[in-house]
C-alpha positions, 0 to 999 in steps of 0.5 A: 755905839757912837763915837764923837770927835771934836776938832777945833782948827783956826784957818789963818785967812780972812773969814770971807776967803775961808767961806768962799773956798768952802762954797766953791767945792761943788754945785749946789741948791741955793736959797736966800731967806730975805727976812733974815739974810741967811743963805741956805745951800744943799748939795751932794758931794762926791769925794775920793774914798780915803779908807786905808787899802788894808781895810778895803779888803772888806767888800763894802769898803771897796768903793772908789768914791764916797757920797755926802749930803751937805747943808750949810747956813751962811749968815753974812751979817753975823759973819758965821756959817754952820755946816751939817753933812752925813755920809750917803754911801754906807747908810745900811751899815753905819752913819757918819755925821759932821757939824762945823761952824766957821766964824772969826777967831777970837784971837784975831778977827782976820782969821 
């Protein structure tokens, strides 16, 4: 069984500011493809567990932190960034994947 959720959000900030904020989250492995100009990053992020307390009565959900592996491809020429992440914490029980794309808004190029 799988569940897919699509969320679209417009950050009312310049593209460069949104990308810079995302890239400052934690340390990462960096690779620049000189032929295309695409910057590739890979990192492990540790986030606070936000599972509601009532669900944490189940032992496997009772952890203080959740680990995610995240990859991103930033193309400064086309002004977009694609991100793909998945959860490492509960892989033996379930999988969680997220894909995001950051690009300028069609309504306002300053967003």
